[in-house]
Every structure is written in structure tokens, then in C-alpha cells.
N, C-alpha and C positions, 0 to 999 in steps of 0.2 A: 694659200693653204698648200701644204705638200701633198702631191697626189699619190694614189695608192701604188703605182708602179715604182715610184721613188722609194717609198717605204719597203716594198718588197725587195727591191735590189739591194737596198742598204742592209736589210736583215740578213739576206743570203750571204752577203759579203762579210758581215760581222761574224757569222757562223764559220765561213771559210777562214777568216783571219785567226779565229780561235783555234781551229784545227791545224793551221800551219805551225803554231807554236810547239806542240809535241812532235811534229814532223822534224823540225829543226833540232829540237833537243835529242831526238832519236839518232839523227845523223851525227851530231857531235859525240854522242855516246859511243856510236860504232867506231868513230875515228880514234877515240881515246882508250876505249875498253875492248875493242874487238880482238878475239883470241887468234884469228887466222887471216890470211890475206883475202880469203873469200869473203869474210864479213867486212873487212875494212874496204873492199872493192866497192861496196854499196854506199859508203859514207858520203862521198862527194855528190852523186846523183840525188840522194835523199835530202842533203842540205840545200842543194840548188833548187829542188822542187819545193821545199819549205819556203825559201826566201822568195821564190817566183810567186807562189800562192799568197804570200803575205803582201807583197808589193801590189799585185793585181787587186787584191781585196781592199787595200788602203785606197786605191784609185777609185774603186767602185763605191766605197763608203763615202768618201769626200765628195765624189761627183754626184751621188744621189742625195744625200742628206743636206749638203751645203750648196747643192745645185750649181756646181762648177762645170760648166759644159765641156771645157777642153779636156778635163780629167775623165769625164764620162765617155768622151770620144776616144781617148786613148784606151780606156777600159774595153769599149766595144770593138776596137781594132784588134787588140789582143785576143779577145774572145772569138773573133771571126777567124783569125789565123789559127788559134787552137782548134776550132771546129774543123777547118780544112785539113790541118795536120792529123787530127784524130781519125777523120774520115779516110785519108790516104793510108794511114797506118793500119786501119782495120781491114781495108781491101787487100793491102800487102800481106797481112798475116794470113788471110784466107788463101791467097794465091800460093805463097811459099810452103804452106802446110798442106796443100791439096794432095801432094804425092807422097807415097811411102806407107808401108805397113808391115807388120811382123809376118813372117812366113811359118805356116803351120808345119810341125815336124811330126812324122808318123809315130804313133805310140808315146807321145811326150805331152806333158800338161803345159809346157811352155812353148813359146814361139822363138824363132831366131831371126836375126836382123841383118840386112845387107845395105851398106852405105849407098850403093848405086841406085837404090829404090827411091831415094829422097831427092828433093829439088836441088839443082846445081848450085844455087845460091847458098843453101844451108851446107852443102858439102864443102864449098870453098871455105866457109867460116871455120869448120872443124879441121880441115886439112891444113890450115895454117898452123905451123909448129908453135908459134908464140901463143895463139889462142888455145891450142889443145894442151899445152903445158899448164896453163892457168886453170883450165877446166879439170884436167886430171888431178891437179893439187887439190881442187875443191871436192872432187869425188873421194879422194883419200881422207881429207879432213872430215867429210861427212860420214865416214866409216860405211860406205855403201856395201863393200864386200866383207868387211870383218863382222859386221852385224849379220849378214846373210850367212856367213860360215858358221857362226855360233847357232843360229836358228835351226840350221839343218844338219848340225854336226853328227847327230846319232842316228841319221837315217840311212837305210840300206840303198843300194843303187836303184832298186825298183821304186822304193818310196820317193827317192829324189826325182826320178824321171816323171813322176806324176805331179809334181809341184807346179803350181801356176805362178812362175817367176815373173816379175815385172821386167820391163825392157832393159833397164840398167843392170840388174842381176844377171839376166841371160846373156847380155852382150859383153859385160865387163868382168864378171866373176867366174866364169867357167869357159872352157874351150868350145869351139863349134862341134856339133855332133859328127859332122863329116870328117873330122880329124881322126876319129876312131880311137881316142884315148881311153884308158881304163880308169874307172872311177875308184878313188881312194877315200876322198872326203870331198865335201862341196868345193873346196879350193885347192884340192891336190889331185892331179891326174898324172898317169904315167903312160908312155907310149912313144912310137917312132913317128917322125914327121918327114922322113926322107922321100916318101912316095906321094905326099900331099901337095896339091897345087894351090890350096888356099893359103895365102901369106899369114893369115891369123894363127895357123897351126904352129908355125915357127916363131911367132910372136909371143906365144903363151909361155909363161914361166910360173912354177910353183911358189916363187917368192911373193909374199903377201904384198910387197910394195910394187910388184910388176903385174902379175896375174895376166889379164888380157886388157889392161889399160892402154896398151899401145895398139890394140887390134882395131880393124875396120869395124868390127861388130859392136865394139864399145862406143864408137863415135855414132853408129847407126842407132844404137840403143838410146843414146843421149838425144839424138834427133827425134826419135819416136816419142820420148818423154816430153820434149820441148814442144813437139807438134800438138800433143793433147792439151798441154798448158796454154799455148798460144790460142787455140781455138776457144778455150774458156774465156781467156782475157778479151778476145775479139767480141764475144757475146756480151760481156760486161761493157766493153767500149761502145757497143750499139746503144745500150741503155743509157750510158753516160752522155753519149752524143745527143740523144733525144732531150735529155735534161739540159745540156748546154744550149741547144737550139731554143728551147723554152725560155731559159734565162736571158739569152741574147735578144729574144723578141721583146721581153719585158724591159730590158735595158734600152732598147730602141725607143720604146714608149716614154721611158723616163728621160731620155735625151731630148725627145721632141717637147716634152713638158718643160725642160729647163730652157730651151730655146724660146718657147712661147712666153715663159715667165719673164725672161730677160728682155724680150721685145716689148712686153707690157710695161715694165718699169722704165724703159727708155723713152716712152712717150711723154 
């Protein structure tokens, strides 16, 4: 008689196997139909994730329902490595996102961001020209500043200063307040940068394809946005980690059942 733990592991892996199919289809769709490099950048990881889930699920299904001990052992080994990797990733996410926050600006509804406030590991990632060029392309494709400009186009300077801008809008779509530029529109400012020590002041251009995308503040804004997202992902990882540990424990029971059954039939 197949024991309860074998049934439970088998059912869980059937569900995982079914879920892996749309993941693979989604990855193939991104590869063939993606409109930009940003969308196509995700295709390979999505396909790899889908194939990985499918293979692991097959090992769990066959190992549990057909009581193939060596396949169930492989399944448990992969699950153990996944638990360790997820645990390390969660700790790492909390550590690298522990530093950094927007700075309050007097009489402004928004905050401003400094790259040096964030962890050195994150700074190195965005200071890489290769990485930043890809990120900058994605920000442009995502219309971060063009949609921002349209939204606040008819506002006066006083109204604009009261806006609660997000980190990317504040860092990438306008110059830093300390530059002392004069407001014309959300993405158009005039002024001299000859006396400014902040390199972002000279990096600012009214050209919609440039703006402050080359500024340190833009990189800092991205990191602040990334920091918030990573912390949310870390919380989800903790919940998923608990689920994996429970599944792993049930899998160990199923593996023990398989070994006991095999020993019984060999007598």
C-alpha cells in the first residue's frame, strides 16, 4: 500500500509539473515576441527555471508514485541544495539592502538620492558601464521619464516641488536641487553648472534621451527602488523556504517508506 507521504509528494510534484509548462511557454514567447532587449533579457532565465522545475517534478513524481528510491534520493538532494541556496540568497538580500535611503530635502515633497549611501556591492554593479548601459536602456524603454513628464507637464514650479516623486523619477528625470537650475517643465531646466561641485549637474541634459540617466543620483534611485523590491522578495523567500522545508521533510518520509518497501520485497 502506498503510504500517505508518497501520495502527498507525488501530488505536490504533479502541481509543480503543471505550473512549469506555462513558465516554459512564457519564456519561449518572450524570446520570440519580446519588443525590447529588456523583455528578451528575461527569456533564458524563465526557460531554465521552467525546465528545472519540470525535471525535478518528474523525479519526485516517479520516485514517489513508482517508489524508485534513487530518483527520490536525487529529488531530495536537489531540494536540499535549493533550500541552502535560498537561505543564503535571503540572508544576502537583507545584508546588501541594509544600507541606503533617500535624503529629505527642505520644502520638497520628494527625496534625493546619493549613490555613496548604498552598499559597496550594489554600487559596483551599477558603476559597471556594461551593466548600466543595459539598465539605462530598460529605463528608457519603460518610459520612466516620458510618462513622468506628461503627468506633471502643466504644473507650476511650486506644485512640482510638492510632488511625492518616486526614487527613479527624482534621481533620473530631474537635476539635483543643489544644482540651482531654473524650472521650465518637469524634464526641462536651465542654469549654469560652472560653480557646482556635484558631477550630476554637468551630466544633466534637457535632451529626453539623456536627462539625468548618466547621473549618480539615477543609479542611487535605481538602487533605492531595487532595495525595496529585494526586501519584499526576501520576505516571500522566507515563506517559500518554510514550505520547501516541509516538503523536504515529507520527501524524507517517502524515501524511508521506499527503502522499507524495497527491503520487504527482497526478503
